[in-house]
C-alpha positions in Angstrom: -43.0 70.2 1.0 -39.5 68.8 0.9 -38.2 66.2 -1.5 -36.0 63.4 -0.3 -33.1 62.7 -2.6 -31.9 59.4 -1.2 -33.7 56.8 -3.3 -35.8 56.3 -6.4 -39.0 57.3 -4.7 -38.1 61.0 -4.3 -40.7 61.3 -1.6 -42.5 64.7 -1.2 -42.8 65.1 2.5 -44.8 67.7 4.4 -43.3 69.3 7.5 -42.9 66.7 10.2 -43.8 63.8 7.9 -41.6 60.7 7.9 -41.0 58.8 4.7 -42.0 55.2 4.1 -38.4 54.2 4.9 -39.2 55.1 8.5 -35.8 57.0 8.9 -36.2 60.3 7.1 -38.3 63.3 8.1 -39.1 66.7 6.7 -37.9 69.5 9.0 -37.6 73.2 8.2 -37.9 72.6 4.4 -35.3 69.8 4.3 -35.4 66.0 4.6 -33.1 64.9 7.4 -32.1 61.6 9.0 -34.0 60.7 12.1 -31.8 57.7 12.8 -28.5 59.5 12.9 -26.3 57.8 15.4 -29.3 55.8 16.8 -28.0 52.3 17.2 -30.0 49.1 17.3 -27.3 46.5 16.8 -23.5 46.4 17.5 -21.3 43.3 17.2 -17.8 42.2 16.4 -18.4 39.8 13.5 -16.3 37.6 11.2 -15.9 39.4 7.9 -17.4 36.3 6.2 -20.7 37.0 7.9 -21.4 40.2 5.9 -21.0 38.1 3.7 -17.5 38.9 2.2 -15.4 36.0 1.3 -12.6 37.6 -0.7 -12.0 40.8 1.4 -9.5 40.3 4.3 -10.7 36.7 5.0 -10.3 35.6 8.5 -10.6 39.1 9.9 -13.2 40.6 12.2 -15.2 43.8 11.6 -17.3 45.9 14.0 -20.8 45.8 12.6 -23.3 48.6 13.4 -26.9 49.0 12.5 -29.7 51.5 13.0 -33.4 51.3 11.9 -35.3 51.9 8.7 -35.3 50.6 5.1 -36.5 51.8 1.7 -37.6 48.3 0.6 -40.5 46.2 1.9 -39.3 42.6 1.5 -42.0 40.3 2.9 -39.2 37.8 3.8 -37.0 40.4 5.7 -34.8 38.7 8.4 -34.4 41.9 10.4 -37.9 43.4 10.1 -38.0 44.3 13.8 -35.5 47.1 13.0 -35.9 47.7 9.3 -39.6 48.4 9.7 -39.4 50.1 13.1 -40.3 53.7 13.7 -37.3 54.0 16.0 -39.3 55.0 19.0 -38.2 52.0 21.0 -34.5 52.6 20.3 -32.8 55.2 22.5 -29.1 54.2 22.3 -27.0 56.8 20.4 -23.4 57.1 19.5 -21.3 59.7 17.7 -19.1 58.9 14.7 -16.1 59.8 16.9 -17.0 57.4 19.7 -17.8 54.6 17.2 -14.4 55.0 15.6 -12.8 54.9 19.1 -14.6 51.7 19.7 -13.4 50.2 16.4 -9.8 51.1 17.3 -10.2 49.5 20.7 -11.1 46.2 19.0 -8.0 46.1 16.7 -6.2 43.7 19.0 -9.1 41.3 18.5 -8.7 41.3 14.7 -11.0 44.2 13.9 -10.2 45.9 10.6 -12.9 48.6 10.7 -16.6 49.2 10.6 -19.4 47.6 8.7 -22.7 49.5 8.2 -25.3 46.7 8.1 -28.4 45.0 9.7 -30.9 47.6 8.4 -30.5 49.6 5.2 -27.6 51.9 6.2 -28.2 54.4 3.3 -31.5 55.3 4.7 -29.3 57.3 7.1 -26.4 57.8 4.7 -25.2 60.9 6.6 -24.1 58.9 9.5 -22.3 56.4 7.2 -20.5 59.2 5.4 -19.4 61.0 8.6 -18.2 57.9 10.3 -16.6 56.4 7.3 -14.5 59.5 6.8 -13.1 59.2 10.3 -12.5 55.5 9.9 -10.4 56.2 6.8 -8.4 58.8 8.7 -7.8 56.2 11.4 -6.3 53.8 8.8 -9.1 51.3 9.0 -11.6 49.8 6.5 -15.3 50.6 5.8 -17.7 48.0 4.6 -21.2 48.8 3.4 -23.9 46.1 3.3 -26.8 47.5 1.3 -29.8 46.8 -1.0 -28.3 49.2 -3.5 -31.5 51.2 -3.8 -29.9 54.7 -3.5 -29.6 57.4 -6.1 -26.2 58.0 -7.9 -25.8 61.3 -6.0 -25.8 59.5 -2.7 -23.6 56.8 -3.9 -21.0 59.3 -5.1 -21.1 61.0 -1.7 -20.0 57.8 0.1 -17.9 56.0 -2.4 -14.6 57.8 -1.6 -14.7 56.3 1.9 -16.0 52.8 1.2 -13.5 49.9 0.8 -15.9 47.0 0.2 -19.6 46.4 -0.3 -21.9 43.5 -0.2 -25.0 44.4 -2.3 -28.2 42.5 -2.3 -29.7 41.9 -5.8 -33.0 40.3 -4.9 -34.3 39.4 -8.4 -33.7 40.0 -12.1 -37.4 40.7 -12.6 -38.6 44.3 -12.7 -42.1 43.1 -11.8 -40.8 41.3 -8.6 -38.9 44.4 -7.5 -41.9 46.6 -8.0 -44.8 44.5 -6.9 -43.2 42.3 -4.2 -40.4 44.4 -2.8 -41.6 47.9 -3.5 -38.3 48.6 -5.2 -36.7 49.4 -8.6 -34.3 47.0 -10.3 -32.8 49.6 -12.6 -31.7 51.7 -9.6 -30.0 48.6 -8.1 -28.2 47.7 -11.3 -27.0 51.3 -11.7 -25.7 51.3 -8.2 -23.8 48.0 -8.6 -22.4 49.0 -12.0 -20.8 52.1 -10.4 -19.7 50.4 -7.2 -17.6 47.7 -9.0 -15.6 50.5 -10.6 -14.5 52.0 -7.3 -14.3 49.3 -4.5 -14.4 45.6 -3.8 -17.9 44.3 -4.4 -19.6 41.0 -3.6 -23.2 40.3 -4.5 -25.9 38.3 -2.7 -29.1 36.8 -3.9 -31.4 35.2 -1.4 -33.3 32.5 -3.2 -36.9 32.6 -2.2 -39.1 29.6 -3.1 -41.4 30.4 -6.1 -40.1 34.0 -6.4 -36.6 34.0 -7.9 -35.6 30.3 -7.9 -35.8 29.6 -11.6 -32.8 28.4 -13.7 -33.6 31.2 -16.2 -33.4 33.9 -13.6 -30.0 32.7 -12.3 -28.7 32.5 -15.9 -29.8 36.1 -16.4 -28.1 37.2 -13.2 -24.8 35.4 -13.9 -24.7 36.7 -17.4 -25.4 40.3 -16.3 -22.7 40.2 -13.6 -20.2 38.6 -16.0 -20.5 41.6 -18.3 -19.8 44.3 -15.7 -16.8 46.5 -16.4 -14.3 48.6 -14.4 -13.9 52.3 -14.8 -11.7 51.8 -17.9 -14.1 49.6 -19.8 -12.4 46.3 -19.0 -14.8 43.4 -18.4 -14.3 42.3 -14.8 -17.6 40.7 -13.9 -16.5 37.1 -14.0 -14.4 37.7 -10.9 -17.1 39.4 -8.8 -18.1 37.0 -6.0 -21.8 35.9 -5.8 -23.4 34.5 -2.7 -26.4 32.4 -3.3 -28.3 32.0 0.0 -31.1 29.8 1.1 -34.4 31.3 2.2 -36.1 30.3 5.5 -39.7 31.3 6.3 -39.7 34.8 7.9 -41.9 37.8 8.5 -44.8 37.8 6.0 -43.6 34.7 4.2 -43.9 32.1 7.0 -46.3 30.1 4.9 -43.7 29.5 2.2 -41.3 26.5 2.3 -37.6 27.0 2.9 -35.6 26.8 -0.3 -34.7 23.2 -1.3 -30.9 22.7 -0.6 -30.5 20.9 -3.9 -32.0 23.8 -5.7 -29.4 26.1 -4.2 -26.6 23.9 -5.4 -28.1 23.6 -8.8 -28.4 27.4 -9.1 -24.8 27.8 -7.9 -23.6 25.4 -10.7 -25.4 27.5 -13.2 -23.8 30.7 -11.9 -20.3 29.0 -12.1 -20.7 28.7 -15.8 -20.1 32.5 -15.9 -18.6 33.4 -12.6 -15.4 32.3 -10.9 -16.4 32.8 -7.3 -19.8 31.5 -6.3 -20.7 30.7 -2.7 -23.7 29.0 -1.1 -25.1 30.1 2.2 -27.6 28.9 4.9 -27.3 25.4 3.6 
């Protein structure tokens, strides 16, 4: 048996077994990344699409994704790749070639590479190896993540990451556990550390009848507002929050899209504590 150290599950995997994330397999007594360099998505995106509104606004970033995810959100917008076994994806790229491609697009406004689309930390080794080379090339690294990685993994990548957008999907332990198959404490710990090291923006997708209460948004904004930097200074009120509208997707096609008015009301609640609140998909 080999134990995976990437997330809160600490999966015990027999030789040849792949974990529930779909991206990590036990081989020769170790758990390794099956999706290393295996690309499902590649695009030159506006930085605002990550979404990052206060990190090099107006710039572009080369966005790359693989397959696999350690959460099981029934409303996933990218479930075709996040829940894939990877068998249908054959394209591969090395960190060196990906950095060369990023440099090639500098004349089109590209500032670096964003690791996104699926959960990039399911294959954190590729993120680490590529991000190191991106740094050496004088460009920026952006991580778009669900924040469900253990501190050991976070510390391994943090020296190379310039900005993150981190999903916080609920302020309810029960929702994280029973609906998403996740762990809220892990995400909070991840965010608390990230804001001490790099630029962080947070996103909450507001799902009808799941996390759309005024009380939950009050709890979220209050928690964010209390976050501190590495010296104990309270900085949370300046952390941007993106509040996004849900549309029926994946296993939640029977649920109504979030009411636009509700999104604006929740944004107003968040603005009582936070300076930078953005609404999306409205």
